[in-house]
N, C-alpha and C positions, 0 to 999 in steps of 0.2 A: 372323957365325959361327952356323951352325944349332944350335938347342938343342931337344932333345926334351923335351916336357912331358907327364907322365903324371898325369891327374887321379884322385884317390881320394876316397872318401866314408867318413867316420867319424862315425856318428850324423848330426847335422845340419851337421857342419862339413866344408867342402870343403878338400882339400889338393892341392897340385901339387908333384910331385917333379922338380926340375930345378935348373939354375943360377939361374933366376929363380923367384919365388914363383908367378907366374901368367903366362899368355900375354900378358895386358894389359901387364904390366911389361916383358916382353921386347920387345914391339912398340913401346912408348914409347922404349926404348933403341935400337931399330932406326931411329928417325926421322932422325937426322942423316945416316946413309948413304942412306936412302930419298930425302931431300931433295936430297942431292948427285947421286945417280944420275938423279933426275927432271929436275933443272935442266940437267945436262950432256947427257943422252941425247936430249932433245927440241930441242936448240938449232937444228940445221939444218932440221928439219921445221917448227918454229914460224915460222922466218924465211920459209920457202917458202910456208906458208899465208898469212902476213901480207902478203906481196907480191902474192899472188893476190887477196886481199880488197881491196887498195887499188884495184884496177881495177873491182871490184864497187861501190865507193863506198857502203857501207851507210849508211842514214839512221837506223837504230835497232838496238840490240842487246837481245836478251832472253835471260836465263839461266834455266833451269828444271831442277828435280830434286826429290827427296823427302828429308825428314829432314836428316841432316848435309850431304848434297849440296846441298840447298836453301840451307842456311846458307852453304856455299861459294859458291853463286850470288850471295848477297847481298854477300859480300866482293868478288866479281868486278864487281858493279854499281858499287861505289864506285871500284874501280881503273880500269875502262873509262871512266867519266865523267871522272875526274880526269886521266888520261893521254891518252886518245884524243879526248876532248871530244865523243864520240858519246852522245846520250841513251840511257840503259840502264835496264833494269828486271829484277827478279828475281821469279819467280812459281812457286809450288808446281806440280808437274807437272799434276795434274788441274785446277787453276785455269786453267792455260794452255790445256788442251784445251777446257774448257767456256766460258771467258770471254776470256782475254787473246789467244788466237790470232786473234780477229776483227780485230785491228789489225795482224796479221802479213802481209807480202806479199813480193814479189821484192826489195824494197829493205831487207829485214830480215836480220839475222844472228842465228841462234838457237843457243845453246850448251845441250846436253843433258848433264847431269852424273849419273853413276851409278857408284858404286865397283865394283859387280859387272858393270855393263853389261847386267843382266837385269831391272832394276826395271820392273814392268809399266806403271806410270803414266808413267814417263819414256819408255818405248818408244812409248806412245800419243802423247805430246807430240811426239816425233820425227816420227812419221808425219803428224801434223797440220801441223807446221811445213813439211815437204816438200810436202804437198798444197797449201799456201798459197803455194808458190813461194819460200819462204825458203831461204837457204843454211844447212844444219844441220851443226854441228860436235859430235861426240860426245867427251866427256871421261870416260875410264874407266881402270880398273886392269887390264883384260883385253883384249888385242888380238884374242882369238878370240870375244869376246862379241857378242851380237846388236846392241848399240849401236854397237860399233866397225865391224861389217860393214854396217849399214844407214845410218849417217850419210854425208853427202857426204865427210867426212874425219874422222879420229879423231886426237885427241892423247892420249897415254898417260902415266899416272903409273908410277913404278917402285917401288911400295911393296912388292911381293911379297905372298905369302899373309898374310891376317890372320884370326886365330881369335877373339880377344877383341873387345870393343866397339870402335867406330871410333876409332882414334887416328892411326896413321901414314898410313892412306889419306886421312883428312880433311886432315891437315896438307899432304900432297903435293898434294892437289886445290887447296887454297887457294894454295899457293905457285905451282903451275903456271899457274893462271888469272891470277895477279898477273904472272908472267913474260911470259905471252902479251900482256897489256895493255901492258906496257913495250915489247915488240918491235913490236906494232902501232903504238904511238905513235911509235917511232923510224922506222918505214917511212913513216908518214903525215906525219911532220914536225910533229906537234901538240904537242910538248913539247921543252924544252931538251935538245939532244943530249948535252951534257956530263953532265947529271944522269942521263939515261937510261943512258948507258954505265957510270956509276959504280954505279947500282943493279943493272943486269944483271950486271956483273962480280962484285959482292958476293954475288949469289945463288949463284954457282957456286964461289966460293972461300971467302969469309969466313963466310957464314951457317951452313953445315954445321958448321964448327969452333966457332962461337959457341954453336950449339944443343947440341952434344955437351958442351961445358964447363958450360953452364947446367944441363942435366939431371943430370950427375954431381955438380955442386957443391951442388945444391938438394935432392937426394934425402933426405938425413938430416934436414934442417930441416923439410921438408914432412911427413916421417913423424911428427916431434914435434908439428907443428902439427895434423895430423890427429888425433893422440891427444888433443889439447886440445879440439878442436871436434867430436869424433865424435858427441856427443849432440845436436847442433843439429838442429832440425826444419824450419827455413825458412831458405833462403839466397837472397839477391838479388844478382845479378851485373850490373854496369853498365859499359858502355864507350861511347866516343864515336866517331862516324863509322865508319871501317874496323874499329875494335875492337868495334863493336856485334855483328857476326857472330861474333867470337871469344867474346863473352859468351854468345851463343846456343848455340854449340857446347859451351862448358863446362857450361852449365846442363843441356843435353840429356844429356851424359855423366854428370853427377852423379846425375841421376834414374835413368839406366840402370844405372849401376854400384853405386850406394850406397843406392838407394831413399829418398833424402832429397828433400823437396820443394824444387825450385830453379826460379827464374825469372830471365829476363834482360831488361834494358831499356836503351834509349839514355838518355843523361844527362838531357836536359831533360824527356823524357817521364816519368821517374820521379817528378818533382815533381807531375805532373798525375794524382793519384789513388793510385798504388802506395805512396807514402811514408806514407800514412795507416795502413797495416797493419803498419808497423815497430813493434817493441817491444824490450825488453831481452833477449828470448829469440831474436831474429832475428840473422842474420849478414849483413853487407853486404860484398861483394867488389868492389873498384874496380880496373878495368884502366886504368892512368893513365900511359902513356908520354908523352914530349914530343910535342906536337902542338897542333892548333887547339882541341881540346876539353879540354885539361888544366885550364885556369882554371875552366871550368864544373864539372868534376868535383870540383875542390878545394872550390868553394863548396858543392856537394852533400854532400861528406863532412862539412863543418862542420855542416850541418843534421842529418845523420844522427847525428852524435855527440851533439848536444843531446838527442836522443830517448833516448840510452843504448844504442843498438845497437852491437854490436862491429863494427869495420871492419878488414878485411884488404885491403891494397893491394899491387898489383904496380906497381912504378915503377922508374925508372932509379936506379942506384946514385948516391948523392950528392944525391938529391931530398929536401932537408931539409924542405920544406913538406909534402909528402905524409907523410913519416915522423913529423913532429910531430903530425899530425892523426889518425893511424891507431893502432889497437891492435897490429897486426902488419904488418910490411912485408916483402915478398918482393922483394929487390933484384935488378934485371935489368941486363944490360950497358948502359952509358950511350950506346952508339952506335946503338941501335935506335930508329928513328923510328916514328910511329904506323902507317905502311904495313907495315913489316916486323913490327912488334909484332902486327899483326892475325893472323899465323900463328905467330910465334916465341914469343909469350907462351902460346899454347895448350898446348904440351906440358907446361909447368910446372903449369897448371891440371889437365891430365890426370893428372899424377903425384900431385897433391893428391887428386884423386878416387879414384885407385887406393888410396892409403894410407887414405883414409876408409873405403873398402869393407873393407879388411883389418881395420882397427880395429873395424869394426862386425860382424866375423865373417861377411862376405858374399863369396861367390865372384864376382868381377866378370866372369869368363868365361862364367858360366851365366846364360842368359836365361829368365825365367819366362813372359813373355807376348808377346815380340816375336821376330822372326826377323832374321838378318843381312841377308837379301834377301827382299823381298816380290815373289813372282812370280805371285800371284793377288790379285784385288781383294776 
């Protein structure tokens, strides 16, 4: 349902008059519908592209983008390698142009991700990929954008216009690249068909409903949690495997919306240096759904607690081990595995970031030093 937001300034305090407090909050609540539309609208087109790619027989996949789109690329790398078994990499767009493109050729498949489709570095990466003979796929939210027009083929999210910081566009990007990886795997016969069919079906039916319930049910408790932790100065977010990009996305948004210093790490790497800077004033956020990395993250939480750092965990409802070791637990639906958690846990962290901004008297829709889209270098 369209909602008109009117921003006003009173002294140094920003206010927004609408059904929602800010565009950011409205756009988080838009996410279930955006995910549903994206999953359903691209079904036939993704299948058509996947069938065409089977005959190209790509030997490598590279995903490239900037900022949040780059983190979505990282999520895609995990998904493509797991399900299609094709070696994959994720590279920031200019790194691709200057360095990684030297290994790209006609046997390569290159995904270029940009929410606006106008990010200048990503357009440069697209040109380089095509010049090297690779098949270039653009993933964007705008079918009329330069990226959509110049790629060999474009796959589109259905997030709609976004005014606040990246929320629904990011989640739909991550979901769509995951869906495409599943469809490619199905066409290539690289993964158990029964499992793929179950996961693809869930994307279009169950996941939007699950996400809507989670956002609505957690809003109040996340507001209270933000009030409790609004004075924190350093937050470290940790996830394993496909949930590591989720941690990166969340840390980026917390910096952007709240001006709190936030960093993200993969589970095992956190022990190799970063843990040394933890203290009683730090906050540690663990993204801990069921999966391969759960046991490692539980061990890390135990070490973090010995330092005296506060631990906030996102985990499946009924996860007594994580609950016992954490100061705060955000219980998530129990049927979400680590692959779906990689993008379904993200809206909850976005909602936490939103409430932190409000508690700190910051307007999350207002950017001081960055732009929504960089069209100049």
